[in-house]
C-alpha positions as CSV (number, residue, x, y, z in Angstrom):
1,M,0.0,0.1,0.1
2,Q,1.2,3.8,-0.8
3,V,0.8,6.6,1.4
4,L,0.2,9.6,0.3
5,I,2.6,12.5,1.3
6,Q,1.0,15.7,1.4
7,S,2.4,17.6,4.4
8,R,4.9,17.9,6.9
9,E,2.9,15.7,9.3
10,D,2.4,13.4,6.8
11,L,6.3,13.2,6.2
12,E,7.0,13.0,9.9
13,A,4.8,9.5,10.3
14,L,6.1,7.5,8.2
15,S,9.1,4.8,9.2
16,P,12.3,6.2,9.5
17,S,13.5,4.2,6.0
18,E,10.7,5.1,4.2
19,Q,11.3,9.3,5.7
20,S,14.7,8.6,4.2
21,K,13.4,7.6,0.6
22,F,10.9,10.8,0.6
23,L,13.7,12.7,1.5
24,A,15.8,11.7,-1.2
25,I,12.8,12.7,-4.0
26,L,11.9,15.9,-2.2
27,K,15.7,16.9,-2.6
28,G,16.4,15.8,-6.3
29,S,12.9,17.7,-6.7
30,A,14.7,21.2,-5.5
31,T,16.7,21.3,-8.5
32,V,14.8,21.1,-12.3
33,T,16.5,21.4,-15.8
34,V,15.5,23.5,-18.5
35,N,16.5,24.3,-21.8
36,S,18.0,27.5,-22.1
37,A,19.0,27.8,-25.9
38,D,17.8,30.6,-27.5
39,Y,15.8,29.2,-30.6
40,P,14.6,31.7,-33.5
41,D,11.1,32.5,-34.4
42,N,9.1,29.5,-35.9
43,Y,12.1,27.4,-34.8
44,D,11.4,23.7,-36.3
45,S,11.6,21.4,-32.9
46,S,11.8,18.1,-35.3
47,L,15.1,19.4,-36.1
48,Q,18.1,16.9,-35.5
49,E,22.1,17.4,-34.1
50,G,23.3,17.8,-37.8
51,D,20.5,19.3,-39.7
52,E,21.1,22.7,-41.3
53,G,19.2,25.2,-38.7
54,F,19.5,22.7,-35.4
55,V,20.4,24.5,-32.7
56,E,22.1,23.1,-29.9
57,P,20.6,22.8,-26.4
58,V,21.8,24.6,-23.2
59,W,20.7,22.6,-20.6
60,D,20.8,24.2,-17.0
61,Q,20.1,23.5,-13.6
62,I,17.9,25.9,-11.5
63,E,16.6,26.2,-8.1
64,N,13.0,25.3,-7.6
65,L,11.8,24.9,-4.0
66,G,8.3,25.0,-4.8
67,A,8.1,21.6,-3.5
68,I,10.2,21.3,-0.1
69,Q,8.8,24.4,0.7
70,R,5.3,22.6,0.7
71,F,7.2,20.8,3.6
72,G,8.2,23.5,5.4
73,F,11.9,24.1,4.4
74,S,12.5,27.0,3.1
75,T,16.5,26.4,1.5
76,V,18.2,23.1,0.2
77,A,20.4,23.9,3.1
78,E,17.5,23.8,5.8
79,L,16.3,20.3,4.3
80,D,20.2,19.0,4.0
81,E,20.1,19.7,8.2
82,Y,17.1,17.9,8.4
83,I,17.7,14.5,6.5
84,S,20.8,15.2,8.5
85,L,19.2,15.0,11.6
86,Q,17.1,12.2,10.8
87,A,20.0,10.1,9.7
88,M,21.0,10.6,13.5
89,N,17.9,9.1,15.3
């Protein structure tokens, strides 16, 4: 049976091993990868590498704290500290 984890209270009610798994996933959600390449208007997104007019993607990782904030963490460092404290228990 899967447990729905929607709040800090749900998180804290998990067993230590389940909490550890969830925290790893939660931390991973704090960074998203986006393509920041500059594409011309009407760019044909079906072009492949080697095709004339192909623009190489530029992959950047940006911080997105929305998911961790939902669980009461304001920064990744704060989440890391919580993870460290849980590992000690």
